[in-house]
C-alpha positions as CSV (number, residue, x, y, z in Angstrom):
1,X,2.5,-11.3,5.9
2,X,3.4,-14.5,4.1
3,X,1.3,-15.4,1.0
4,X,0.7,-18.8,-0.4
5,X,-0.4,-18.3,-4.0
6,X,-2.0,-21.2,-5.9
7,X,-0.4,-21.9,-9.2
8,X,-2.7,-22.0,-12.2
9,X,-6.4,-21.0,-12.5
10,X,-9.4,-22.7,-11.0
11,X,-11.0,-23.8,-7.7
12,X,-8.5,-24.0,-4.9
13,X,-9.4,-27.7,-4.3
14,X,-7.8,-28.5,-7.7
15,X,-4.5,-26.6,-6.9
16,X,-1.5,-28.9,-6.9
17,X,1.2,-26.4,-6.2
18,X,1.7,-23.2,-4.3
19,X,4.3,-20.4,-4.3
20,X,5.3,-18.8,-1.0
21,X,5.7,-15.1,-1.4
22,X,5.8,-11.9,0.7
23,X,3.1,-9.3,0.6
24,X,1.2,-6.6,2.5
25,X,0.3,-3.1,1.3
26,X,2.8,-1.2,3.5
27,X,5.7,-3.5,2.6
28,X,4.8,-3.4,-1.1
29,X,5.0,0.4,-1.0
30,X,8.3,0.3,0.9
31,X,9.8,-2.1,-1.6
32,X,8.4,0.0,-4.5
33,X,9.9,3.2,-3.1
34,X,13.3,1.5,-2.6
35,X,13.4,0.1,-6.1
36,X,12.8,3.6,-7.4
37,X,15.9,4.9,-5.5
38,X,14.2,6.2,-2.4
39,X,14.9,5.5,1.2
40,X,12.2,3.4,2.9
41,X,11.7,1.7,6.2
42,X,9.0,-0.7,7.4
43,X,7.8,-1.5,10.9
44,X,5.8,-4.5,12.0
45,X,5.6,-7.5,14.4
46,X,6.8,-10.9,13.1
47,X,6.6,-14.3,14.7
48,X,9.4,-16.8,15.5
49,X,8.9,-18.7,12.3
50,X,10.3,-19.2,8.8
51,X,7.7,-16.8,7.4
52,X,8.9,-14.0,9.6
53,X,12.5,-14.7,8.7
54,X,11.5,-14.7,5.0
55,X,9.8,-11.4,5.3
56,X,12.8,-9.8,7.0
57,X,15.2,-11.2,4.4
58,X,13.1,-10.2,1.4
59,X,12.6,-6.6,2.6
60,X,16.2,-6.1,3.5
61,X,17.3,-7.6,0.1
62,X,15.1,-5.0,-1.6
63,X,16.8,-2.1,0.2
64,X,14.2,-1.6,2.9
65,X,15.2,-0.9,6.5
66,X,13.3,-3.2,8.8
67,X,12.1,-2.6,12.4
68,X,10.8,-6.1,13.1
69,X,9.5,-6.5,16.6
70,X,9.7,-10.1,17.7
71,X,6.5,-11.7,18.9
72,X,5.6,-15.2,20.1
73,X,2.5,-15.4,17.9
74,X,2.8,-16.7,14.4
75,X,3.4,-14.4,11.4
76,X,0.2,-13.6,9.5
77,X,-0.6,-15.5,6.3
78,X,-2.8,-15.2,3.3
79,X,-3.9,-17.9,0.8
80,X,-4.7,-16.5,-2.6
81,X,-6.0,-18.2,-5.7
82,X,-7.3,-17.2,-9.1
83,X,-10.8,-18.7,-9.4
84,X,-10.9,-17.6,-13.1
85,X,-9.0,-15.3,-15.4
86,X,-11.1,-12.4,-14.0
87,X,-11.6,-13.2,-10.3
88,X,-8.9,-13.5,-7.5
89,X,-9.8,-14.7,-4.1
90,X,-7.9,-14.2,-0.8
91,X,-8.4,-15.8,2.5
92,X,-6.7,-14.1,5.5
93,X,-5.2,-15.8,8.5
94,X,-4.3,-12.8,10.6
95,X,-6.5,-12.9,13.7
96,X,-4.2,-13.3,16.7
97,X,-1.1,-13.1,14.4
98,X,2.1,-11.3,15.4
99,X,1.1,-8.3,13.3
100,X,-2.3,-8.0,15.1
101,X,-0.4,-7.6,18.4
102,X,1.3,-4.3,17.3
103,X,1.2,-1.6,20.0
104,X,2.1,2.1,20.2
105,X,5.1,1.1,22.4
106,X,6.6,-0.5,19.2
107,X,6.9,2.7,17.3
108,X,10.4,4.0,16.5
109,X,9.5,7.6,17.3
110,X,12.9,9.2,16.3
111,X,12.6,7.5,12.9
112,X,9.0,8.7,12.4
113,X,9.9,12.2,13.5
114,X,12.8,12.4,11.0
115,X,11.0,10.8,8.0
116,X,10.2,12.5,4.7
117,X,6.7,11.0,4.9
118,X,4.8,8.5,7.0
119,X,2.7,6.1,5.0
120,X,-0.1,4.1,6.6
121,X,-3.1,2.1,5.2
122,X,-6.6,1.1,6.3
123,X,-5.5,-2.5,6.6
124,X,-3.4,-2.4,9.9
125,X,-6.3,-0.7,11.8
126,X,-8.5,-3.7,10.9
127,X,-6.3,-6.2,12.6
128,X,-7.0,-5.3,16.3
129,X,-7.7,-2.5,18.6
130,X,-4.0,-2.2,19.6
131,X,-2.9,-2.2,15.9
132,X,-5.5,0.5,15.3
133,X,-4.2,2.6,18.2
134,X,-0.6,2.2,16.9
135,X,-1.5,3.6,13.5
136,X,-3.2,6.6,15.1
137,X,-0.2,7.1,17.5
138,X,2.2,7.0,14.5
139,X,0.1,9.5,12.6
140,X,-0.1,11.9,15.6
141,X,3.7,11.6,16.2
142,X,4.3,12.5,12.5
143,X,1.9,15.4,12.6
144,X,3.5,16.8,15.8
145,X,6.9,16.6,14.1
146,X,5.7,18.3,10.9
147,X,6.1,15.1,8.9
148,X,3.6,14.6,6.0
149,X,1.2,11.7,6.5
150,X,0.2,9.5,3.5
151,X,-2.9,7.3,3.8
152,X,-4.1,4.7,1.4
153,X,-7.7,3.6,2.3
154,X,-7.2,0.0,1.2
155,X,-10.5,-1.3,2.6
156,X,-10.5,-5.1,3.1
157,X,-14.1,-6.3,3.6
158,X,-12.8,-9.7,4.8
159,X,-11.0,-8.1,7.8
160,X,-13.8,-5.8,9.1
161,X,-17.2,-4.6,8.2
162,X,-18.1,-1.4,6.5
163,X,-19.8,-0.3,9.7
164,X,-16.7,-0.7,11.8
165,X,-14.3,0.6,9.1
166,X,-16.0,3.7,7.9
167,X,-15.4,6.0,10.9
168,X,-11.8,4.9,11.3
169,X,-11.0,5.4,7.6
170,X,-12.7,8.8,7.7
171,X,-10.7,9.9,10.7
172,X,-7.4,8.8,9.1
173,X,-8.2,10.6,5.9
174,X,-8.9,13.7,7.8
175,X,-5.5,13.5,9.6
176,X,-3.6,12.8,6.4
177,X,-1.9,15.2,4.0
178,X,-2.0,12.7,1.1
179,X,-4.9,10.4,0.6
180,X,-5.2,7.6,-2.0
181,X,-8.5,5.8,-2.6
182,X,-10.4,3.9,-5.3
183,X,-13.9,5.3,-6.2
184,X,-15.5,2.4,-4.3
185,X,-13.3,3.1,-1.2
186,X,-14.1,6.8,-1.3
187,X,-17.8,6.0,-1.3
188,X,-17.4,4.3,2.1
189,X,-17.2,7.7,3.9
190,X,-17.7,10.4,1.3
191,X,-21.2,11.3,0.1
192,X,-20.4,13.6,-2.8
193,X,-21.1,13.8,-6.5
194,X,-17.3,14.2,-6.9
195,X,-15.4,11.9,-4.6
196,X,-12.1,13.8,-5.1
197,X,-13.7,17.0,-3.9
198,X,-15.4,15.1,-1.1
199,X,-12.1,13.6,0.2
200,X,-10.4,17.0,-0.1
201,X,-13.1,18.5,2.0
202,X,-12.0,16.3,4.9
203,X,-8.7,18.2,5.0
204,X,-5.9,16.5,2.9
205,X,-4.1,18.8,0.5
206,X,-3.4,16.0,-1.9
207,X,-6.1,13.6,-3.0
208,X,-5.5,10.9,-5.6
209,X,-8.3,8.7,-6.9
210,X,-6.9,5.5,-8.3
211,X,-9.2,4.0,-10.9
212,X,-7.3,1.1,-12.5
213,X,-7.5,0.9,-16.3
214,X,-9.2,4.4,-16.3
215,X,-6.1,6.1,-14.9
216,X,-6.4,8.6,-12.0
217,X,-7.9,11.9,-11.0
218,X,-6.2,14.1,-8.4
219,X,-6.6,17.3,-6.6
220,X,-3.2,18.6,-5.4
221,X,-2.8,21.9,-3.6
222,X,-6.0,23.1,-5.3
223,X,-5.1,22.1,-8.9
224,X,-6.9,19.2,-10.6
225,X,-5.2,16.6,-12.7
226,X,-6.6,13.8,-14.9
227,X,-4.2,11.2,-16.3
228,X,-5.1,8.1,-18.4
229,X,-3.7,4.7,-17.7
230,X,-0.9,3.3,-19.8
231,X,-1.9,0.5,-22.3
232,X,-0.2,-2.7,-21.2
233,X,-0.8,-6.4,-21.3
234,X,-2.1,-7.3,-17.9
235,X,-0.8,-10.5,-16.3
236,X,-1.7,-10.0,-12.6
237,X,-3.5,-6.9,-11.1
238,X,-2.3,-7.7,-7.6
239,X,0.0,-5.0,-6.2
240,X,-0.7,-2.4,-8.9
241,X,-2.3,0.0,-6.4
242,X,0.7,-0.2,-4.1
243,X,3.1,0.3,-7.0
244,X,1.1,3.4,-7.9
245,X,1.4,4.8,-4.4
246,X,5.1,3.9,-4.3
247,X,5.7,5.8,-7.6
248,X,3.9,8.9,-6.3
249,X,5.6,8.9,-2.9
250,X,9.1,8.3,-4.4
251,X,8.8,11.3,-6.6
252,X,7.2,13.4,-3.9
253,X,10.3,12.7,-1.7
254,X,12.4,13.9,-4.6
255,X,10.5,17.2,-4.8
256,X,8.9,16.4,-8.2
257,X,6.0,18.6,-9.4
258,X,2.5,17.0,-9.0
259,X,2.1,16.0,-12.6
260,X,5.4,14.2,-12.7
261,X,4.5,12.3,-9.5
262,X,1.3,11.2,-11.1
263,X,3.1,10.1,-14.3
264,X,5.5,8.0,-12.3
265,X,2.7,6.6,-10.3
266,X,0.8,5.6,-13.5
267,X,3.9,4.0,-15.0
268,X,4.7,2.1,-11.8
269,X,1.1,0.8,-11.5
270,X,1.1,-0.2,-15.2
271,X,4.4,-2.0,-14.9
272,X,3.1,-3.9,-11.8
273,X,0.3,-5.6,-13.7
274,X,2.7,-7.0,-16.3
275,X,4.4,-9.2,-13.8
276,X,3.0,-11.7,-11.2
277,X,3.2,-11.2,-7.5
278,X,2.8,-8.5,-4.9
279,X,6.1,-6.6,-4.9
280,X,8.7,-9.0,-6.3
281,X,8.5,-7.3,-9.7
282,X,8.5,-3.7,-8.5
283,X,10.1,-1.6,-11.2
284,X,13.3,0.4,-11.2
285,X,13.6,3.8,-12.9
286,X,15.3,2.3,-15.9
287,X,12.5,-0.2,-16.3
288,X,9.8,2.6,-16.2
289,X,11.8,4.5,-18.8
290,X,11.8,1.5,-21.0
291,X,8.0,1.0,-20.5
292,X,7.1,4.6,-21.2
293,X,9.8,5.7,-23.7
294,X,10.3,8.8,-21.6
295,X,12.9,9.5,-18.9
296,X,11.2,9.1,-15.5
297,X,12.2,11.8,-13.0
298,X,15.4,11.0,-11.1
């Protein structure tokens, strides 16, 4: 989707300038993987407008292969502003958008069946019943072909209610091999003292709990890992979770051991908060090495 970001801090009615950017959890992850040297592709529906053209151009310029299904509806938009130094607000304009009209017939099945991993989130299923069906169809196609499925819960309360979201998110987590969630997102559908164990009980062999400045906790193939966050100067928290996911998946595709995947994820997430924007500042391997002082797995 396109994103209009208000410059400065304060109520949106006082904003005098906006920056047009490109965002969306799945596209952020695709760009992040590509920046780290991986091969990434993105599928979506885009409208016949300048925003759709901008998205296609930005993704391709970042090294992402794009399957953009043309649609007569307008491309989805978000308006985001920073109400204060601590609080960021987002207003979605995605109902009836091109992205909400995604259907299972749009899926490039050969590409899915030959992928190293299929990554989906809990955002697309919130857009419409056909978009939801498309996500499940993609997951089933990947599973049938033996392709690992990665799922980031990414609950967005402005897109659907907890009541509607909970069973869908639970079902997707149960179908996935890799699940990412924040503690709050895990609590939507896991009633357990330890949310990591609760998520793992649904079936995924890799569960990663993203907890911002506290770092992460993971249960991967039965082994437990706890890693602290890197101390950095935070400028903009937007996109940090997607950068974390991109770092983990990029290293997973390279065959890195679990602890190394998590270290790269932590470093990528830390780097993301030091620059503004969703994915424009996604780091390269060299930049992560400069941040951490250690060679990031290649």
